N, C-alpha and C positions, 0 to 999 in steps of 0.2 A: 704762193705769190705768182701772179700771171703778169708778163710784161710783153708788149708788142713793140717791135722795132720796125717803123715805118720810113724807108728811104728806097728811092729808086735805084740807088747804087748797091747792086748786090755785093761786091767785095767789101764795101764798108759794112754792110749789116754782117756779115760773116766775122770779120775782124771785131767788131764791136760786141757781137754776141760772146765771143770766146773771151774778151776782157770783162765783161759783165759777171760772166760765169765764175771766173778766177776770184773777182772782188766778193761776190756773195758766198762762194764757197769757204773763205776765210771766216766768215761769219756762221757757218753752218746751216747755210739757206741753199736750197736747190730749186730756183724759180722755174717756171714754165716759160720759156721764151719763143715767141711766135714771130717771124719775119713777114712784113708784107711790102709789097713793092710799089703800090699805089695807095692813094687816100680811099679808095673804093674798097679796096682789099681790107684796109684797117678798120674802116666801118663795119665791114661785113663781120670781121672776127670780134669786134667789140659786141655786136648785137647777138653774136653767137653765145659768147660765154663772159661772164664779168671779167674785167681787165683791171689791174691795179696801176699800172704805169703804162703810159703811151710815149716813147721816145718818137717825135715826129719831125721829118723833114719839112721844110718850108716849100721849096720849088720842087714840085713834081708835076708830071703830066697827068692829064685827066681831072685830078682834083687836088689843089694845093693844101699845104698844112693849114692855111688860115680857113679854108672852106670847111676842112674835117673838124677844126676846132669849133666852128661856128655851129655846125651840126650837133657836135657833142655837147655844146652848151644847153641844147633844149633836152637832152636826155635827163631822165631823173637820177640815174647811177652812171656816173662817168669817171673814167681814169684820171690820174694826175697826169698832165700833158707837160713834157719837156721838149721845147723846141730845139732842132739840132741845125 
């Protein structure tokens, strides 16, 4: 399972990643978690390798969460998006 955490708040992504790993570990799952700090980074990561889940901040510089989601809607294979 590959997960991308996209938020411009680095401290938040670090804490959230640790919590996600703790929850998944209880179920015997070790996901690959990638942090992206802009919408542009998240899109680059998603086109690089298939991604299962994208935790996406709405208010970010460069490209906001809604713009990222709109671009992803045009892709044939897209991750589940959870807005933060």
